[in-house]
C-alpha positions in Angstrom: 4.9 13.8 13.4 5.7 17.0 11.8 5.6 20.6 13.7 2.4 21.5 11.5 -0.8 20.5 13.6 -3.4 17.8 12.4 -6.7 18.6 11.2 -9.7 18.4 13.5 -11.6 15.8 11.4 -10.3 12.3 9.7 -11.8 12.2 6.4 -11.0 10.3 3.3 -13.8 10.2 0.6 -12.0 10.2 -2.5 -8.8 8.9 -4.1 -8.2 12.4 -5.5 -9.0 14.8 -2.7 -6.3 17.4 -1.5 -3.9 15.4 0.5 -3.9 17.4 3.9 -2.4 14.7 6.6 -1.1 11.2 6.0 1.0 8.3 7.5 4.2 7.7 5.8 6.1 4.3 6.2 9.8 3.9 7.7 12.4 1.5 6.9 13.6 -1.3 9.4 16.2 -3.4 9.3 15.3 -7.3 9.0 16.6 -10.6 8.5 15.9 -12.5 5.3 14.0 -15.6 6.1 16.5 -18.7 5.8 13.8 -20.6 4.3 14.1 -18.7 0.9 17.8 -20.0 0.3 16.0 -23.0 -1.9 13.9 -20.4 -3.9 11.0 -17.9 -3.2 7.4 -20.0 -3.0 5.0 -19.3 -5.5 3.0 -17.0 -3.2 5.6 -14.5 -3.5 5.4 -14.2 -7.2 4.3 -10.7 -6.9 7.8 -9.4 -6.2 9.9 -7.6 -8.7 12.1 -9.8 -10.8 15.3 -8.3 -9.5 14.3 -9.1 -6.1 13.3 -12.6 -6.7 16.6 -13.3 -8.0 18.5 -11.6 -5.0 16.7 -12.8 -2.0 17.6 -16.7 -2.2 21.4 -15.5 -2.1 20.8 -13.0 1.2 18.8 -15.8 3.2 19.9 -15.7 6.7 21.5 -12.3 6.5 20.1 -8.7 7.6 19.3 -6.8 4.8 21.6 -3.8 5.9 24.6 -6.5 5.6 23.1 -8.3 2.6 22.5 -5.1 0.4 23.8 -2.0 2.1 23.6 0.3 -0.7 19.8 -0.8 -1.2 19.2 -0.5 2.3 20.7 2.9 3.0 19.0 4.2 -0.3 15.5 2.7 0.9 15.9 4.7 4.2 16.8 7.9 2.3 13.9 7.6 -0.4 11.4 7.0 2.3 12.6 10.1 4.2 12.7 12.1 1.2 9.0 11.2 0.7 8.4 12.5 4.2 10.2 15.6 3.4 8.7 16.2 0.2 4.9 15.9 1.8 6.0 18.1 4.6 7.3 20.7 2.6 3.9 20.8 0.6 2.0 21.3 4.1 1.1 17.9 4.5 0.9 16.7 8.2 3.1 13.6 8.4 3.0 11.0 11.0 5.1 7.9 11.1 4.5 4.7 12.7 6.6 3.9 15.7 9.4 0.9 15.4 8.2 -2.3 16.3 9.5 -3.6 20.0 11.6 -6.9 19.9 8.5 -8.6 21.4 6.3 -7.7 18.5 8.9 -8.5 16.0 8.9 -12.1 17.5 5.0 -12.3 17.0 3.8 -14.5 14.3 7.2 -16.1 13.3 10.5 -18.0 14.9 13.0 -15.9 17.0 15.6 -16.3 14.3 13.5 -14.7 11.2 12.2 -12.0 13.0 11.0 -10.7 9.6 8.9 -7.9 9.0 8.3 -4.5 7.4 7.0 -1.2 8.0 7.4 0.5 5.0 4.1 -0.1 3.3 1.7 1.8 5.8 -1.0 1.6 3.1 -1.8 -2.1 4.0 -2.3 -2.6 7.6 -4.9 0.3 7.5 -7.8 1.7 5.7 -9.6 4.9 6.0 -13.2 5.4 4.5 -14.8 8.6 5.2 -13.9 9.0 9.0 -13.7 5.2 9.8 -10.5 4.0 10.4 -10.0 0.4 10.3 -7.1 -1.9 11.5 -6.7 -4.4 8.7 -6.1 -8.3 8.3 -2.6 -8.9 6.1 -2.4 -12.2 4.7 1.2 -12.8 4.7 2.3 -13.8 8.4 5.2 -11.6 8.4 3.1 -8.8 8.0 0.4 -9.3 10.9 2.6 -7.5 13.4 2.5 -4.3 11.5 -0.4 -3.0 13.0 1.5 -2.6 16.4 3.5 0.3 15.0 0.6 2.2 14.2 -1.6 1.9 17.3 -0.6 5.4 18.4 -2.0 6.8 14.9 -5.2 5.1 15.4 -5.4 6.1 19.4 -4.9 9.7 18.0 -7.6 9.4 15.5 -9.7 8.4 18.0 -9.3 10.9 19.9 -10.3 13.1 17.2 -13.8 11.7 16.7 -12.8 9.0 14.1 -14.7 5.5 14.2 -12.3 2.8 14.7 -12.7 -0.9 14.0 -10.2 -3.8 14.1 -10.7 -6.9 11.7 -10.4 -10.2 13.4 -6.4 -11.4 13.4 -6.1 -14.1 11.4 -4.2 -17.6 12.5 -0.8 -17.7 11.1 0.2 -20.0 8.5 3.3 -21.1 6.6 4.2 -18.6 3.8 3.7 -21.4 1.1 0.2 -22.4 2.4 -1.2 -18.6 2.5 -3.2 -19.1 -0.4 -5.4 -21.7 1.5 -5.5 -19.7 4.7 -8.8 -18.7 6.2 -9.8 -15.0 6.4 -11.4 -12.5 6.2 -8.5 -10.8 4.8 -8.5 -7.1 3.7 -5.5 -5.2 2.9 -5.1 -1.2 2.1 -3.4 -1.6 -1.1 -6.9 -3.4 -2.5 -9.0 -0.7 -1.4 -10.1 2.5 -3.3 -12.4 5.0 -2.2 -14.3 6.8 -4.9 -17.1 8.4 -3.3 -19.6 6.0 -2.2 -18.1 3.4 -4.6 -15.5 1.5 -3.2 -13.3 -0.9 -4.9 -11.6 -4.1 -3.5 -9.1 -6.0 -5.3 -9.2 -9.8 -5.0 -6.2 -11.5 -6.2 -6.2 -14.7 -7.6 -2.8 -15.6 -6.2 -4.2 -15.5 -2.7 -1.8 -13.5 -1.1 -3.8 -10.6 0.0 -7.7 -9.6 0.2 -10.2 -12.3 -0.1 -14.0 -12.2 -1.0 -14.7 -12.6 2.6 -12.6 -9.3 3.6 -14.7 -7.3 0.7 -18.2 -8.5 2.4 -16.7 -7.7 5.8 -16.0 -4.3 4.7 -19.4 -4.1 3.1 -21.4 -4.8 6.0 -19.1 -2.2 8.2 -20.0 0.5 5.9 -23.7 -0.3 5.5 -26.0 0.6 2.6 -24.4 3.9 1.9 -21.4 2.5 0.1 -21.2 0.2 -2.9 -18.6 -2.1 -2.5 -17.1 -3.6 -5.5 -15.0 -7.0 -5.7 -12.3 -6.5 -8.3 -10.6 -9.9 -9.5 -7.0 -9.3 -10.3 -4.2 -11.3 -11.6 -2.3 -13.6 -9.7 1.1 -11.4 -11.0 0.3 -8.7 -9.0 -0.3 -8.4 -4.9 -2.9 -5.5 -4.7 -5.3 -3.5 -7.1 -3.1 -0.6 -6.5 -0.3 -2.0 -8.4 -1.9 -1.1 -11.5 -4.7 1.5 -10.8 -4.2 5.3 -9.7 -7.3 7.6 -9.9 -5.5 10.8 -10.7 -8.9 12.9 -10.7 -12.2 12.4 -11.5 -12.5 11.0 -15.0 -8.6 10.4 -15.5 -6.9 7.1 -14.3 -3.6 5.3 -14.6 -4.4 1.3 -15.2 -2.8 -1.8 -16.1 -5.2 -3.7 -18.2 -3.5 -6.7 -17.9 -4.2 -7.1 -14.1 -7.8 -6.9 -14.5 -8.8 -10.4 -15.3 -12.7 -9.3 -16.0 -11.6 -6.1 -17.5 -11.3 -2.4 -15.9 -13.8 -2.2 -13.0 -16.9 -0.3 -13.9 -16.8 2.7 -12.0 -13.6 3.9 -13.7 -14.0 2.1 -17.2 -15.5 4.9 -19.3 -12.5 7.3 -17.7 -9.5 8.6 -19.9 -7.1 5.7 -19.3 -3.3 6.0 -19.3 -2.1 2.2 -19.8 0.7 0.9 -18.4 2.2 -2.7 -19.1 1.8 -5.6 -16.4 5.9 -5.6 -16.6 5.9 -2.1 -15.6 3.3 -2.4 -13.0 5.1 -5.4 -11.4 8.8 -4.2 -11.6 8.7 -0.5 -11.3 5.0 -0.1 -9.6 4.1 2.2 -12.7 0.4 2.1 -11.5 1.3 2.8 -8.1 1.7 6.7 -7.6 0.7 9.4 -4.9 -2.2 11.7 -6.0 -1.4 15.2 -4.1 -4.6 16.6 -5.4 -7.0 16.6 -8.4 -4.8 16.3 -11.3 -1.5 16.6 -9.2 0.8 13.5 -8.7 4.2 12.4 -7.4 5.6 9.6 -9.6 8.8 7.4 -9.7 11.6 9.5 -11.5 12.1 6.5 -13.8 8.6 6.9 -15.2 9.4 9.3 -18.0 6.7 8.0 -20.3 4.1 8.3 -17.6 5.0 11.4 -16.7 4.7 13.0 -20.4 1.3 11.1 -20.6 0.0 12.9 -17.3 1.5 16.2 -18.6 -0.1 16.1 -21.6 -3.6 15.7 -19.7 -2.8 18.9 -17.8 -1.6 16.8 -14.6 1.1 18.6 -12.3 3.7 15.8 -12.0 6.6 15.7 -9.3 9.0 13.0 -9.3 11.4 11.4 -6.5 13.6 8.6 -6.7 12.0 5.5 -5.3 13.6 2.6 -7.1 15.1 1.3 -3.8 11.7 1.1 -2.3 9.9 -0.5 -5.3 12.2 -3.3 -5.0 9.9 -4.7 -2.3 6.7 -4.6 -4.4 5.4 -1.0 -3.2 5.5 2.2 -4.7 4.3 5.8 -3.7 0.9 4.8 -2.9 1.7 1.9 -0.8 4.0 3.9 1.3 1.6 6.5 2.6 -2.0 6.2 3.9 -3.9 9.3 3.8 -5.9 10.7 7.1 -7.6 14.0 5.5 -8.2 14.3 2.0 -10.3 17.5 1.3 -12.2 17.9 -2.2 -12.8 21.5 -1.6 -9.8 24.1 -0.3 
């Protein structure tokens, strides 16, 4: 954590509130599972094209050995995000590294595969409620352990804390048929009393049971909207960023039933499905209403935002997005304030 002192109250009511405190992921080395040598299963179709091409030939090797340049740049880019937010006065927490015992959970001793980069997914914050989520992909089950100190600190500050039932592990090719409930932070967007929950047709992340679980937890004060999304993306936030009330970046192609009603009549900046998958073009980090951080490669998006009086910051993030996560995926807010 930075030298800044955390705020008294955990509180996230809108996607576009002023970011005051957040968790930022960390990059850890891992061994590419040997099973992908013959090709990636359909359950990993959401990965960017370049990653799908490279992973089979990296099978059985440490990431740092198979792609030392990419690994080093991923570390630098995530640490660069921490530095950027800290320089803007945001209190930043980082997950602790997983232990050897934790890395061995939900997988073979030989694989020990996991990531801690995309902290958006194993946790959800709605209001003052911190939720330990249930991830569908077996290798990601263990990510919750590195965030437990953050959860404990939030509880010490009065946050409500709920833990979803941990799912039973299944083989990666069988995840679409796994039994939930599953709910991942990348599928959850808080728009005041309206909460969107993405439900992917690819069966790799949240499901209808997860959306219903969240609705029961939050109670009648919230309206939880299930949003069906394409099997080409893993999460709702691959193609949706609420920049401020009335303005969003969207990938229309990912919404199989159309743009969700709570944002459908907003001013919408369109990005293509290919840009959403390969560049995470719909996955930006909102600093405050009308102020965002985007990948430096997305010059067209930056121009479209600037034309709408949005303040745009850019950083390199290409090494991180190779694993299907952008700036929103790599952080999770603990405190957002609408009024400063």
